[in-house]
C-alpha positions as CSV (number, residue, x, y, z in Angstrom):
1,K,-35.5,-33.2,-4.2
2,T,-37.6,-32.0,-7.1
3,I,-38.4,-28.4,-6.0
4,I,-35.7,-25.8,-6.7
5,S,-35.8,-22.7,-4.6
6,A,-35.3,-19.2,-6.0
7,Q,-32.0,-19.0,-4.1
8,E,-30.8,-22.2,-5.7
9,V,-31.7,-20.8,-9.1
10,E,-29.7,-17.7,-8.4
11,D,-26.7,-19.8,-7.3
12,I,-26.8,-21.9,-10.4
13,I,-27.0,-18.8,-12.7
14,A,-24.1,-17.2,-10.8
15,Y,-22.1,-20.4,-11.2
16,L,-22.8,-20.6,-14.9
17,L,-21.9,-17.0,-15.4
18,T,-18.5,-17.6,-13.7
19,L,-17.9,-20.5,-16.1
20,K,-18.8,-18.3,-19.1
21,D,-16.4,-15.6,-17.9
22,K,-13.5,-18.0,-17.6
23,N,-13.8,-19.1,-21.3
């Protein structure tokens, strides 16, 4: 799908933040 919902954006940001914290 091409449309990303706000919830999906939040999930992606949270995921990226967890990766950043692990480094």
